[in-house]
Backbone of each chain as ProteinMPNN parsed JSONL, in Angstrom:
{"seq_chain_A": "MPFDYLPVMAQNSAPKPPRVLVLPSKPAWQPACKSVGESRVALLSSAAARLADQEPFIPREDLSYRKVSADPNAGEIIIDHHSGIGRVPKQDPEIIFPRTALASLAERGVIGSRAPFYFSFMGGVRQHQRIENELAPALAKELADAQVDLALLVPY", "coords_chain_A": {"N_chain_A": [[80.361, 72.337, 117.255], [82.836, 74.565, 118.076], [86.413, 74.231, 117.649], [88.454, 73.872, 120.514], [90.88, 75.888, 121.284], [92.434, 76.784, 123.445], [93.289, 74.809, 125.464], [95.159, 73.338, 123.944], [96.998, 75.29, 123.295], [97.931, 75.828, 125.85], [99.197, 73.449, 126.458], [101.15, 73.569, 124.561], [102.634, 75.72, 125.526], [103.794, 74.804, 127.854], [106.807, 74.108, 129.751], [106.227, 76.687, 130.535], [103.919, 79.011, 132.062], [100.41, 78.931, 131.147], [99.118, 81.107, 128.574], [97.904, 84.315, 129.508], [94.829, 85.678, 129.003], [94.039, 88.896, 128.18], [91.907, 91.557, 128.859], [91.171, 94.549, 126.994], [92.075, 97.715, 128.441], [90.614, 99.917, 127.908], [87.493, 100.813, 126.358], [86.977, 99.691, 123.015], [85.217, 100.237, 121.038], [84.006, 101.824, 118.143], [81.702, 103.761, 116.335], [80.479, 102.69, 113.115], [80.905, 104.763, 110.545], [80.588, 104.856, 107.855], [79.26, 102.97, 105.081], [80.241, 99.624, 104.064], [80.665, 99.647, 101.352], [81.444, 102.233, 100.924], [83.734, 102.54, 102.282], [87.22, 102.929, 103.097], [89.455, 100.354, 103.284], [91.585, 98.454, 105.392], [93.957, 95.827, 106.011], [95.005, 93.961, 108.858], [97.417, 91.872, 110.353], [98.353, 89.322, 112.627], [100.414, 87.651, 112.086], [103.082, 88.171, 111.885], [103.91, 88.999, 109.323], [105.671, 89.975, 106.399], [107.224, 91.816, 103.7], [109.592, 90.265, 101.526], [111.922, 91.766, 101.32], [111.967, 93.287, 103.586], [112.873, 94.052, 107.026], [113.431, 91.206, 109.049], [111.128, 89.832, 111.507], [111.71, 89.206, 114.998], [111.15, 86.386, 116.688], [110.277, 85.736, 120.174], [109.046, 87.923, 121.196], [108.833, 90.295, 119.784], [107.97, 93.606, 119.287], [107.595, 95.232, 117.163], [106.275, 96.48, 114.012], [105.294, 95.859, 110.582], [104.931, 97.686, 107.591], [103.121, 96.978, 104.917], [102.885, 96.847, 101.435], [99.722, 97.204, 99.847], [99.374, 96.192, 97.391], [98.996, 93.24, 95.679], [100.93, 92.353, 93.966], [103.278, 93.363, 94.8], [105.366, 92.032, 95.949], [106.933, 89.102, 97.429], [105.41, 87.563, 100.272], [106.599, 86.962, 103.482], [106.284, 84.875, 106.297], [107.016, 85.312, 109.569], [106.229, 84.382, 112.015], [106.47, 82.163, 114.785], [104.798, 80.001, 115.182], [103.702, 76.596, 114.942], [101.64, 76.199, 113.184], [102.253, 77.366, 110.85], [103.07, 75.983, 108.562], [101.204, 75.487, 106.45], [100.01, 78.118, 105.756], [102.4, 79.368, 104.982], [102.842, 78.327, 102.512], [100.997, 79.65, 101.019], [100.449, 82.712, 101.649], [98.193, 84.274, 101.25], [95.977, 83.13, 102.429], [95.867, 83.953, 104.988], [96.376, 86.581, 104.852], [94.838, 88.327, 102.952], [95.52, 89.872, 100.379], [95.064, 89.81, 97.627], [92.346, 89.092, 97.41], [91.125, 91.289, 98.657], [91.859, 93.337, 96.941], [90.438, 92.541, 94.709], [87.803, 92.84, 95.647], [87.756, 95.59, 95.883], [88.035, 96.364, 93.217], [85.633, 95.406, 92.215], [83.887, 97.052, 93.454], [82.804, 96.404, 95.886], [83.942, 97.175, 98.263], [84.801, 100.548, 99.279], [87.445, 101.514, 98.798], [90.84, 100.291, 98.858], [93.258, 100.52, 101.461], [96.507, 102.064, 101.051], [98.561, 100.71, 102.294], [99.022, 97.776, 104.319], [99.188, 96.183, 107.584], [101.349, 94.361, 109.755], [102.208, 92.346, 112.595], [103.714, 90.716, 115.462], [101.938, 88.067, 116.744], [100.772, 86.693, 119.886], [102.476, 87.753, 121.745], [103.623, 88.394, 125.035], [103.741, 90.741, 126.411], [101.543, 92.544, 127.399], [100.848, 95.122, 128.309], [102.601, 96.808, 126.96], [101.823, 96.342, 124.368], [99.305, 97.504, 124.342], [99.952, 100.137, 125.044], [101.99, 100.975, 123.335], [102.357, 99.556, 120.762], [99.663, 99.306, 119.713], [98.66, 102.064, 119.692], [100.485, 103.14, 117.833], [99.863, 101.745, 115.493], [97.211, 102.561, 115.21], [97.588, 105.246, 114.656], [98.892, 105.1, 112.184], [96.806, 104.042, 110.65], [94.894, 106.071, 110.866], [96.286, 108.18, 109.664], [96.322, 107.254, 107.065], [93.741, 107.546, 106.422], [91.909, 105.485, 106.891], [88.856, 103.748, 107.062], [87.888, 101.346, 107.924], [89.256, 98.645, 109.575], [90.455, 95.433, 109.281], [91.345, 92.923, 111.333], [93.168, 90.024, 111.122], [93.439, 87.308, 113.03], [96.174, 85.194, 114.117]], "CA_chain_A": [[81.125, 72.825, 118.417], [84.155, 75.032, 117.602], [87.63, 73.659, 118.223], [88.879, 74.595, 121.714], [92.317, 76.11, 121.099], [93.183, 77.167, 124.652], [94.039, 73.696, 126.076], [96.307, 72.967, 123.099], [97.982, 76.363, 123.465], [98.534, 75.658, 127.178], [100.113, 72.311, 126.32], [102.249, 74.075, 123.756], [103.442, 76.658, 126.326], [104.428, 74.13, 128.997], [106.463, 74.319, 131.162], [105.843, 78.06, 130.877], [102.504, 79.054, 132.402], [99.547, 79.223, 129.997], [98.923, 82.529, 128.279], [96.808, 84.995, 130.186], [94.088, 86.504, 128.043], [93.85, 90.178, 128.864], [90.923, 92.46, 128.257], [91.683, 95.913, 126.849], [91.7, 98.538, 129.596], [89.658, 100.949, 127.467], [86.588, 100.282, 125.33], [87.535, 99.892, 121.672], [84.117, 100.402, 120.078], [83.768, 103.074, 117.418], [80.611, 103.535, 115.385], [80.844, 102.633, 111.695], [80.297, 105.979, 109.978], [80.335, 104.652, 106.422], [78.969, 101.588, 104.695], [81.418, 98.925, 103.527], [80.831, 100.088, 99.964], [82.034, 103.584, 100.895], [84.862, 102.574, 103.219], [88.604, 102.557, 102.771], [89.658, 99.177, 104.138], [92.959, 97.974, 105.589], [94.129, 94.538, 106.683], [96.056, 93.792, 109.858], [97.658, 90.451, 110.613], [99.279, 89.044, 113.734], [101.27, 86.545, 111.631], [104.447, 88.661, 111.655], [104.088, 88.912, 107.873], [106.436, 91.105, 105.842], [107.771, 91.594, 102.369], [110.879, 89.564, 101.61], [113.042, 92.709, 101.465], [111.857, 94.033, 104.847], [113.611, 93.476, 108.154], [112.696, 90.097, 109.673], [110.704, 89.889, 112.909], [112.475, 88.309, 115.865], [110.287, 85.733, 117.674], [108.836, 85.709, 120.205], [108.516, 89.109, 121.864], [109.066, 91.46, 118.928], [106.824, 94.525, 119.354], [107.584, 96.119, 116.001], [105.294, 96.118, 112.978], [105.735, 96.139, 109.215], [103.959, 98.352, 106.711], [103.247, 96.139, 103.72], [102.092, 97.361, 100.318], [98.461, 96.496, 99.599], [99.413, 95.64, 96.033], [99.379, 91.823, 95.768], [102.088, 92.083, 93.104], [104.413, 94.161, 95.295], [106.477, 91.189, 96.386], [106.623, 87.879, 98.177], [105.164, 87.718, 101.7], [107.254, 86.0, 104.367], [105.664, 84.797, 107.627], [108.078, 85.054, 110.551], [105.686, 83.88, 113.28], [107.084, 80.887, 115.148], [103.813, 78.947, 115.424], [103.743, 75.398, 114.114], [100.578, 76.2, 112.168], [102.704, 78.115, 109.68], [103.433, 75.154, 107.407], [100.261, 75.681, 105.341], [99.973, 79.509, 105.255], [103.653, 79.765, 104.321], [102.708, 77.926, 101.1], [100.143, 80.638, 100.365], [100.071, 83.684, 102.693], [96.884, 84.897, 100.985], [94.916, 82.539, 103.247], [95.798, 84.688, 106.254], [96.648, 87.991, 104.556], [94.247, 88.215, 101.599], [95.67, 91.104, 99.599], [94.442, 89.64, 96.309], [90.885, 89.117, 97.565], [90.665, 92.646, 98.953], [92.002, 94.101, 95.692], [89.317, 92.167, 93.846], [86.582, 93.47, 96.168], [87.842, 97.02, 95.546], [87.763, 96.481, 91.773], [84.213, 95.127, 91.998], [83.072, 98.065, 94.129], [82.213, 95.884, 97.135], [84.44, 98.142, 99.252], [85.053, 101.83, 98.641], [88.821, 101.452, 98.291], [91.763, 99.639, 99.797], [94.32, 101.391, 101.946], [97.732, 101.792, 100.283], [99.411, 99.79, 103.054], [98.458, 96.973, 105.392], [100.129, 96.137, 108.704], [101.476, 93.076, 110.426], [102.99, 92.346, 113.829], [103.872, 89.382, 116.049], [100.89, 87.644, 117.679], [101.195, 85.829, 120.987], [103.429, 88.454, 122.619], [103.083, 88.404, 126.398], [103.884, 92.08, 127.027], [100.239, 93.126, 127.066], [100.809, 96.558, 128.565], [103.324, 97.505, 125.887], [100.997, 96.25, 123.156], [98.235, 98.504, 124.429], [100.465, 101.509, 125.181], [102.957, 101.353, 122.288], [102.067, 99.019, 119.425], [98.31, 99.636, 119.239], [98.537, 103.476, 119.283], [101.266, 103.382, 116.605], [99.06, 101.231, 114.371], [96.031, 103.424, 115.07], [98.023, 106.484, 113.986], [99.123, 104.759, 110.766], [95.501, 103.878, 110.002], [94.274, 107.396, 110.79], [97.023, 108.954, 108.651], [95.936, 106.742, 105.736], [92.284, 107.772, 106.315], [91.226, 104.188, 106.839], [87.561, 103.729, 107.758], [87.583, 100.011, 108.429], [90.456, 97.816, 109.656], [90.11, 94.039, 109.558], [92.468, 92.185, 111.921], [93.082, 88.569, 110.952], [94.304, 86.712, 114.066], [97.002, 84.081, 113.641]], "C_chain_A": [[82.508, 73.287, 117.934], [85.297, 74.358, 118.339], [88.088, 74.524, 119.404], [90.409, 74.739, 121.687], [93.077, 76.261, 122.418], [93.911, 75.994, 125.314], [95.261, 73.29, 125.252], [97.397, 74.023, 123.234], [98.681, 76.245, 124.826], [99.552, 74.533, 127.145], [101.366, 72.745, 125.56], [103.199, 74.944, 124.589], [104.245, 75.965, 127.416], [105.921, 73.945, 128.737], [106.175, 75.777, 131.537], [104.361, 78.07, 131.238], [101.659, 79.364, 131.16], [99.415, 80.736, 129.802], [97.752, 83.08, 129.087], [96.113, 85.867, 129.15], [93.668, 87.779, 128.75], [92.835, 91.024, 128.114], [91.564, 93.83, 128.055], [91.22, 96.777, 128.023], [90.681, 99.607, 129.214], [88.715, 100.342, 126.431], [87.102, 100.621, 123.931], [86.456, 100.21, 120.633], [84.115, 101.788, 119.448], [82.611, 102.819, 116.467], [81.138, 103.471, 113.95], [80.124, 103.785, 111.002], [79.95, 105.813, 108.502], [79.939, 103.202, 106.182], [80.254, 100.944, 104.176], [81.72, 99.424, 102.106], [81.432, 101.472, 99.83], [83.363, 103.643, 101.649], [86.203, 102.285, 102.56], [89.006, 101.493, 103.781], [91.14, 98.806, 104.196], [92.926, 96.607, 106.258], [95.211, 94.658, 107.75], [96.181, 92.302, 110.134], [98.634, 90.292, 111.765], [100.225, 87.887, 113.386], [102.738, 86.937, 111.521], [104.788, 88.487, 110.174], [104.82, 90.166, 107.388], [106.8, 90.786, 104.406], [109.18, 91.022, 102.512], [112.045, 90.529, 101.819], [112.936, 93.57, 102.724], [112.585, 93.302, 105.973], [112.803, 92.352, 108.799], [112.246, 90.439, 111.098], [111.572, 88.917, 113.705], [111.523, 87.677, 116.872], [110.993, 85.702, 119.022], [108.226, 87.011, 120.715], [108.774, 90.39, 121.077], [107.816, 92.338, 118.932], [106.787, 95.495, 118.174], [106.466, 95.689, 115.045], [105.883, 96.446, 111.621], [104.56, 96.719, 108.43], [104.128, 97.689, 105.353], [102.349, 96.699, 102.618], [100.83, 96.521, 100.122], [98.433, 95.838, 98.223], [99.853, 94.174, 96.094], [100.591, 91.477, 94.909], [103.359, 92.782, 93.599], [105.579, 93.309, 95.771], [105.995, 90.018, 97.224], [106.42, 88.19, 99.663], [105.86, 86.58, 102.458], [106.538, 86.034, 105.711], [106.755, 84.412, 108.622], [107.543, 84.463, 111.852], [106.168, 82.455, 113.525], [106.098, 79.729, 115.226], [103.94, 77.79, 114.44], [102.669, 75.357, 113.051], [101.028, 76.849, 110.868], [102.986, 77.303, 108.434], [102.51, 75.428, 106.209], [100.212, 77.148, 104.872], [101.279, 79.984, 104.617], [103.664, 79.334, 102.856], [101.929, 78.973, 100.317], [99.663, 81.653, 101.412], [98.728, 84.374, 102.456], [95.78, 84.319, 101.88], [94.869, 83.135, 104.652], [95.966, 86.197, 106.041], [96.161, 88.24, 103.118], [94.306, 89.514, 100.788], [94.973, 90.994, 98.241], [92.918, 89.73, 96.399], [90.395, 90.539, 97.835], [90.814, 93.546, 97.725], [90.846, 93.799, 94.753], [88.014, 92.816, 94.321], [86.58, 94.971, 95.874], [87.503, 97.23, 94.064], [86.285, 96.302, 91.475], [83.3, 96.134, 92.686], [82.388, 97.575, 95.383], [82.671, 96.724, 98.322], [84.704, 99.459, 98.513], [86.433, 101.858, 98.005], [89.658, 100.656, 99.275], [92.793, 100.672, 100.236], [95.59, 101.097, 101.149], [98.646, 100.782, 100.966], [98.571, 99.007, 104.049], [99.552, 96.796, 106.452], [100.174, 94.738, 109.319], [102.439, 93.179, 111.599], [102.986, 90.926, 114.385], [102.728, 89.092, 117.022], [101.475, 86.78, 118.782], [102.211, 86.465, 121.911], [102.802, 88.577, 124.007], [103.161, 89.768, 127.078], [102.627, 92.92, 126.743], [100.204, 94.644, 127.22], [101.491, 97.342, 127.445], [102.56, 97.418, 124.558], [99.954, 97.361, 123.185], [98.796, 99.928, 124.397], [101.386, 101.941, 124.048], [102.52, 100.874, 120.897], [100.697, 99.477, 118.902], [98.171, 101.118, 118.865], [99.319, 103.793, 118.004], [100.494, 102.897, 115.381], [97.838, 102.112, 114.13], [96.41, 104.716, 114.346], [98.262, 106.224, 112.489], [97.782, 104.682, 110.017], [94.801, 105.228, 109.843], [94.957, 108.24, 109.714], [96.632, 108.538, 107.235], [94.43, 106.886, 105.488], [91.506, 106.474, 106.118], [89.931, 104.254, 107.644], [87.337, 102.415, 108.476], [88.854, 99.161, 108.406], [90.045, 96.407, 110.069], [91.355, 93.312, 110.059], [92.226, 90.69, 111.764], [94.004, 87.937, 111.99], [95.011, 85.468, 113.547], [97.374, 83.203, 114.815]], "O_chain_A": [[83.277, 72.469, 117.429], [85.166, 73.967, 119.499], [88.109, 75.751, 119.311], [91.132, 73.805, 122.032], [94.251, 75.899, 122.493], [95.068, 76.16, 125.701], [96.294, 72.933, 125.819], [98.582, 73.694, 123.283], [99.874, 76.526, 124.943], [100.633, 74.641, 127.725], [102.483, 72.338, 125.88], [104.413, 74.913, 124.39], [105.27, 76.486, 127.856], [106.293, 73.65, 127.602], [105.911, 76.082, 132.7], [103.614, 77.215, 130.763], [102.149, 79.996, 130.224], [99.579, 81.523, 130.735], [96.752, 82.399, 129.314], [96.748, 86.697, 128.499], [93.017, 87.738, 129.794], [92.905, 91.18, 126.895], [92.408, 94.238, 128.852], [90.116, 96.599, 128.538], [89.973, 100.139, 130.07], [89.115, 99.438, 125.696], [87.604, 101.721, 123.7], [86.774, 100.427, 119.464], [84.211, 102.798, 120.144], [82.549, 101.756, 115.851], [82.128, 104.122, 113.618], [78.898, 103.788, 110.885], [79.117, 106.545, 107.966], [80.249, 102.32, 106.983], [81.232, 101.633, 103.884], [82.877, 99.596, 101.724], [81.883, 101.852, 98.75], [84.035, 104.675, 101.653], [86.304, 101.511, 101.608], [88.91, 101.707, 104.989], [91.848, 98.841, 103.189], [91.984, 96.276, 106.978], [96.204, 95.363, 107.57], [95.193, 91.569, 110.149], [99.616, 91.027, 111.871], [100.766, 87.229, 114.274], [103.561, 86.12, 111.105], [105.815, 87.907, 109.822], [104.611, 91.265, 107.901], [106.699, 89.644, 103.956], [109.866, 91.271, 103.504], [113.05, 90.159, 102.427], [113.734, 94.489, 102.91], [112.871, 92.108, 105.885], [111.614, 92.525, 109.069], [112.888, 91.223, 111.798], [112.097, 87.942, 113.167], [111.115, 88.344, 117.823], [112.222, 85.644, 119.04], [107.008, 87.179, 120.669], [108.919, 91.46, 121.668], [106.724, 91.864, 118.616], [106.031, 96.467, 118.189], [105.807, 94.671, 115.252], [106.843, 97.209, 111.513], [103.404, 96.319, 108.573], [105.171, 97.831, 104.715], [101.177, 96.989, 102.858], [100.862, 95.294, 100.217], [97.56, 95.019, 97.937], [100.973, 93.891, 96.519], [101.21, 90.43, 95.1], [104.381, 92.792, 92.914], [106.677, 93.828, 95.973], [104.844, 89.949, 97.657], [107.163, 88.981, 100.244], [105.724, 85.405, 102.116], [106.218, 87.112, 106.212], [107.342, 83.333, 108.534], [108.332, 84.078, 112.714], [106.263, 81.647, 112.601], [106.521, 78.577, 115.326], [104.245, 77.983, 113.263], [102.763, 74.571, 112.109], [100.277, 76.881, 109.893], [103.13, 77.87, 107.351], [102.985, 75.583, 105.084], [100.362, 77.394, 103.675], [101.266, 80.904, 103.8], [104.399, 79.899, 102.047], [102.153, 79.17, 99.123], [98.594, 81.479, 101.997], [98.185, 84.994, 103.37], [94.748, 84.963, 102.068], [93.946, 82.859, 105.418], [95.723, 86.989, 106.952], [96.963, 88.348, 102.191], [93.288, 90.162, 100.545], [94.371, 91.956, 97.762], [92.278, 90.369, 95.564], [89.364, 90.95, 97.302], [89.981, 94.423, 97.497], [90.333, 94.693, 94.08], [87.217, 93.285, 93.508], [85.522, 95.556, 95.642], [86.776, 98.158, 93.71], [85.74, 96.962, 90.59], [82.081, 96.082, 92.524], [81.491, 98.24, 95.901], [81.911, 96.962, 99.261], [84.816, 99.484, 97.288], [86.58, 102.183, 96.826], [89.225, 100.382, 100.395], [93.151, 101.577, 99.481], [95.74, 99.995, 100.622], [99.413, 100.082, 100.305], [97.557, 99.489, 104.554], [100.695, 97.206, 106.249], [99.164, 94.036, 109.389], [103.362, 93.993, 111.596], [102.328, 90.041, 113.839], [102.57, 89.798, 118.018], [102.551, 86.204, 118.625], [102.758, 85.787, 122.781], [101.605, 88.832, 124.139], [102.694, 89.925, 128.206], [102.654, 93.867, 125.957], [99.625, 95.359, 126.401], [101.017, 98.401, 127.036], [102.647, 98.323, 123.728], [99.743, 98.063, 122.196], [98.197, 100.821, 123.799], [101.555, 103.138, 123.814], [102.338, 101.674, 119.979], [100.59, 99.975, 117.782], [97.612, 101.415, 117.81], [98.884, 104.606, 117.189], [100.476, 103.569, 114.349], [97.473, 102.377, 112.985], [95.646, 105.22, 113.523], [97.879, 107.03, 111.641], [97.647, 105.189, 108.904], [94.188, 105.497, 108.81], [94.289, 108.932, 108.944], [96.613, 109.36, 106.319], [93.91, 106.412, 104.479], [90.588, 106.384, 105.303], [89.914, 104.754, 108.769], [86.676, 102.37, 109.513], [89.46, 98.974, 107.351], [89.372, 96.216, 111.081], [92.306, 93.108, 109.304], [91.21, 90.16, 112.214], [95.225, 88.015, 111.854], [94.515, 84.779, 112.656], [98.071, 82.204, 114.642]]}, "seq_chain_B": "MSKVTPPRAAFIDHPVGRTFGPPHDRKRNEAVLSKALAELPKFTHPGEIRDLGDAWSPGGSRAWEDELCVEMLQDR", "coords_chain_B": {"N_chain_B": [[87.971, 84.295, 121.35], [85.818, 85.346, 122.696], [86.839, 85.884, 125.16], [88.561, 88.019, 125.001], [87.276, 90.12, 123.95], [87.154, 91.646, 121.261], [86.218, 94.626, 119.434], [84.386, 94.161, 117.307], [83.664, 91.022, 116.042], [84.108, 88.463, 113.65], [83.365, 85.145, 113.348], [84.791, 82.258, 111.953], [84.586, 78.871, 111.204], [87.117, 77.593, 110.615], [90.336, 75.963, 110.434], [92.858, 77.439, 112.517], [95.084, 79.728, 110.999], [94.257, 79.195, 108.472], [92.36, 80.982, 107.675], [91.036, 82.134, 105.456], [90.52, 80.024, 103.829], [91.579, 77.028, 101.966], [94.993, 76.709, 100.66], [95.678, 78.605, 97.72], [93.087, 78.894, 96.771], [91.443, 81.083, 95.416], [88.836, 81.905, 94.921], [87.425, 81.061, 97.151], [88.829, 82.458, 99.152], [88.045, 85.067, 98.582], [85.292, 84.9, 98.905], [85.003, 84.361, 101.648], [86.161, 86.645, 102.782], [84.473, 88.609, 101.792], [82.054, 87.871, 102.984], [82.687, 88.295, 105.685], [83.08, 91.085, 105.771], [80.573, 91.927, 105.084], [79.166, 91.646, 107.384], [79.411, 93.923, 108.874], [77.344, 96.057, 109.173], [75.618, 94.769, 110.903], [76.414, 94.554, 113.511], [75.795, 95.381, 116.88], [76.706, 95.941, 119.439], [79.655, 96.339, 121.573], [82.074, 93.708, 121.556], [80.563, 91.778, 120.413], [80.149, 88.696, 118.692], [79.926, 87.428, 115.539], [78.791, 84.679, 113.737], [80.008, 83.305, 110.815], [79.103, 81.038, 109.691], [80.322, 79.042, 108.164], [81.642, 75.97, 107.146], [84.693, 74.061, 107.367], [85.151, 71.635, 105.969], [83.298, 70.228, 103.267], [81.41, 68.236, 103.989], [81.209, 68.683, 106.659], [83.06, 67.417, 108.261], [85.208, 66.854, 111.112], [87.786, 66.102, 111.053], [90.071, 67.567, 110.627], [90.841, 68.663, 113.017], [92.511, 66.998, 114.578], [94.833, 66.874, 113.045], [95.555, 69.538, 113.129], [96.131, 69.916, 115.843], [98.519, 68.485, 116.081], [100.17, 70.036, 114.435], [100.13, 72.466, 115.859], [101.572, 71.838, 118.09], [104.088, 71.612, 117.236], [105.899, 73.71, 117.452], [107.097, 73.774, 119.874]], "CA_chain_B": [[87.56, 85.661, 121.055], [84.868, 85.825, 123.699], [87.571, 86.264, 126.372], [89.341, 89.247, 124.826], [86.286, 91.101, 123.481], [87.407, 92.625, 120.203], [85.005, 95.43, 119.275], [83.473, 93.41, 116.431], [84.397, 89.825, 115.614], [83.423, 87.503, 112.785], [83.933, 83.813, 113.575], [84.658, 81.257, 110.888], [85.008, 77.594, 111.776], [88.236, 77.055, 109.838], [91.533, 75.819, 111.27], [93.658, 78.654, 112.631], [96.105, 79.752, 109.949], [93.607, 78.984, 107.162], [91.143, 81.777, 107.857], [90.319, 82.423, 104.211], [90.35, 78.814, 103.032], [92.78, 76.253, 101.631], [95.927, 77.423, 99.786], [95.474, 78.809, 96.278], [91.659, 78.885, 96.412], [91.134, 82.518, 95.417], [87.384, 82.105, 94.963], [86.999, 80.927, 98.542], [89.416, 83.594, 99.88], [87.224, 86.261, 98.357], [83.952, 84.667, 99.469], [85.081, 84.5, 103.108], [86.413, 88.058, 103.089], [83.246, 89.334, 101.468], [81.079, 87.54, 104.035], [83.086, 88.955, 106.939], [82.839, 92.525, 105.652], [79.121, 92.15, 105.007], [78.597, 91.624, 108.741], [79.632, 95.211, 109.557], [76.165, 96.804, 109.647], [74.768, 93.965, 111.801], [76.905, 94.623, 114.888], [75.044, 96.362, 117.675], [77.348, 96.273, 120.711], [81.058, 95.889, 121.655], [82.307, 92.331, 121.979], [79.663, 90.85, 119.706], [80.791, 87.767, 117.758], [78.949, 86.947, 114.558], [79.258, 83.435, 113.121], [79.816, 83.339, 109.362], [78.37, 79.821, 109.338], [81.024, 78.341, 107.095], [82.396, 74.808, 107.64], [85.94, 73.836, 106.62], [84.948, 70.525, 105.033], [81.934, 70.273, 102.726], [80.508, 67.361, 104.746], [81.235, 69.055, 108.075], [83.999, 66.557, 109.0], [86.097, 67.55, 112.045], [89.069, 65.375, 111.04], [91.173, 68.534, 110.603], [91.235, 69.079, 114.369], [93.649, 66.178, 115.036], [95.999, 67.314, 112.273], [95.916, 70.871, 113.612], [96.773, 69.759, 117.159], [99.914, 68.073, 115.847], [100.884, 71.215, 113.918], [100.253, 73.493, 116.898], [102.552, 71.417, 119.09], [105.398, 71.47, 116.6], [106.815, 74.828, 117.706], [107.462, 73.782, 121.304]], "C_chain_B": [[86.663, 86.217, 122.147], [85.594, 86.316, 124.95], [88.391, 87.538, 126.213], [88.515, 90.383, 124.212], [86.794, 92.117, 122.444], [86.115, 93.408, 119.93], [83.947, 94.742, 118.4], [84.262, 92.187, 115.966], [83.514, 88.949, 114.729], [84.129, 86.158, 112.974], [83.727, 82.949, 112.344], [85.281, 79.967, 111.387], [86.015, 76.901, 110.855], [89.4, 76.835, 110.789], [92.28, 77.146, 111.354], [94.794, 78.599, 111.609], [95.558, 79.437, 108.569], [92.313, 79.787, 107.145], [90.344, 81.916, 106.566], [90.257, 81.218, 103.277], [91.65, 78.102, 102.748], [93.709, 77.066, 100.721], [95.455, 77.458, 98.336], [94.005, 78.693, 95.856], [91.16, 80.336, 96.467], [89.628, 82.796, 95.507], [86.901, 82.047, 96.414], [87.579, 82.053, 99.407], [88.479, 84.797, 99.799], [85.83, 86.1, 98.974], [83.971, 84.87, 100.982], [85.268, 85.968, 103.489], [85.148, 88.885, 102.867], [82.179, 89.113, 102.538], [81.4, 88.275, 105.333], [82.769, 90.445, 106.88], [81.339, 92.837, 105.64], [78.458, 92.151, 106.383], [78.605, 93.005, 109.393], [78.343, 95.895, 110.035], [75.321, 96.049, 110.673], [75.217, 94.037, 113.256], [76.165, 95.715, 115.649], [75.749, 96.772, 118.96], [78.781, 95.725, 120.748], [81.157, 94.449, 122.126], [81.423, 91.319, 121.276], [80.465, 89.986, 118.724], [79.714, 87.245, 116.81], [79.552, 85.756, 113.807], [78.96, 83.476, 111.619], [79.18, 82.053, 108.844], [79.012, 79.004, 108.231], [81.793, 77.168, 107.694], [83.636, 74.612, 106.778], [85.753, 72.758, 105.559], [83.51, 70.545, 104.546], [80.956, 69.408, 103.524], [80.477, 67.68, 106.234], [82.168, 68.194, 108.908], [84.903, 67.401, 109.898], [87.48, 66.891, 112.069], [90.258, 66.335, 111.079], [91.665, 68.883, 112.004], [92.465, 68.301, 114.864], [94.94, 66.624, 114.348], [96.496, 68.668, 112.801], [96.616, 70.806, 114.971], [98.242, 69.404, 116.996], [100.731, 69.276, 115.385], [101.145, 72.228, 115.023], [101.334, 73.137, 117.916], [103.959, 71.299, 118.52], [106.374, 72.59, 116.932], [107.269, 74.869, 119.156], [108.964, 73.886, 121.486]], "O_chain_B": [[86.732, 87.399, 122.486], [85.027, 87.087, 125.724], [88.871, 88.083, 127.207], [89.027, 91.48, 123.99], [86.855, 93.313, 122.727], [85.025, 92.891, 120.177], [82.76, 94.748, 118.726], [85.411, 92.316, 115.542], [82.339, 88.725, 115.019], [85.34, 86.051, 112.782], [82.641, 82.908, 111.767], [86.384, 79.975, 111.932], [85.794, 75.785, 110.385], [89.45, 77.457, 111.85], [92.33, 77.894, 110.378], [95.39, 77.545, 111.388], [96.311, 79.414, 107.596], [91.289, 79.314, 106.651], [89.116, 81.827, 106.58], [89.977, 81.359, 102.086], [92.708, 78.513, 103.225], [93.259, 78.014, 100.078], [94.915, 76.487, 97.807], [93.722, 78.419, 94.69], [90.536, 80.753, 97.442], [89.203, 83.793, 96.092], [86.086, 82.861, 96.849], [86.896, 82.553, 100.301], [88.168, 85.444, 100.799], [85.264, 87.058, 99.502], [83.059, 85.483, 101.538], [84.614, 86.469, 104.404], [84.81, 89.753, 103.672], [81.489, 90.048, 102.945], [80.51, 88.809, 105.996], [82.242, 91.005, 107.842], [80.904, 93.88, 106.128], [77.322, 92.603, 106.529], [77.882, 93.233, 110.362], [78.262, 96.278, 111.202], [74.403, 96.625, 111.255], [74.477, 93.623, 114.148], [75.939, 96.813, 115.141], [75.443, 97.822, 119.524], [79.096, 94.766, 120.045], [80.402, 94.024, 123.0], [81.534, 90.119, 121.527], [81.344, 90.481, 118.019], [78.71, 86.684, 117.248], [80.676, 85.823, 113.309], [77.815, 83.656, 111.206], [78.766, 81.987, 107.687], [78.32, 78.35, 107.452], [82.529, 77.355, 108.662], [83.634, 74.954, 105.595], [86.14, 72.934, 104.403], [82.597, 70.844, 105.316], [79.803, 69.795, 103.718], [79.781, 67.005, 106.992], [82.092, 68.223, 110.136], [85.317, 68.499, 109.528], [88.253, 67.102, 113.003], [91.342, 65.953, 111.52], [92.793, 69.351, 112.161], [93.353, 68.875, 115.493], [95.992, 66.736, 114.978], [97.7, 68.904, 112.902], [97.57, 71.542, 115.223], [99.105, 69.951, 117.684], [101.836, 69.513, 115.873], [102.239, 72.784, 115.12], [101.937, 74.018, 118.529], [104.9, 70.933, 119.224], [107.575, 72.433, 116.711], [107.772, 75.893, 119.619], [109.449, 73.906, 122.617]]}, "name": "protein", "num_of_chains": 2, "seq": "MPFDYLPVMAQNSAPKPPRVLVLPSKPAWQPACKSVGESRVALLSSAAARLADQEPFIPREDLSYRKVSADPNAGEIIIDHHSGIGRVPKQDPEIIFPRTALASLAERGVIGSRAPFYFSFMGGVRQHQRIENELAPALAKELADAQVDLALLVPYMSKVTPPRAAFIDHPVGRTFGPPHDRKRNEAVLSKALAELPKFTHPGEIRDLGDAWSPGGSRAWEDELCVEMLQDR"}
């Protein structure tokens, strides 16, 4: 039986009302036109992850995003998300933002290639309409510009 | 995940914030990522959730849940 996160998150939010989970207003399905082995793959993370020399995120309602080099040697990753679960991933951000693993899969030919940049933003933001109308289209454009075939979002 | 219907979702029964395994376990990071990507051709409809069938502890212990609750409540 999977762990039920919602009651703990509600307890965490109190006395604010529990988070409202919102369905996207438009269908998000797109057919997969290429196999994984032919695809250019990008990572997305809602951990508010960034390189140490990039501008910090401001919890909790920051709607910006950071474009992070896919090169695992490009610099230290900082996690700005306010969640208490950050103690462990801050020791090793690869467990939520696996740049090294994806580079290895590219080298082994498991994926076609990795995108040059990955993207991160603040999870848990309550401004759902602005996420759908501003943040999501901006990320979609970045992915399209980089000719990404497959984007893997790692929730945080 | 079932309440927000991402187009395709792969579920792994790990604590949140440890999606790809314990810190500094590169072999496990890569195994989880590889498994998730391998699910791509199996999705048939929007909102489908596919279980990667991976347990956090080798023996299937759920002791991590109590520790995680404490962590999750630390940012109040």
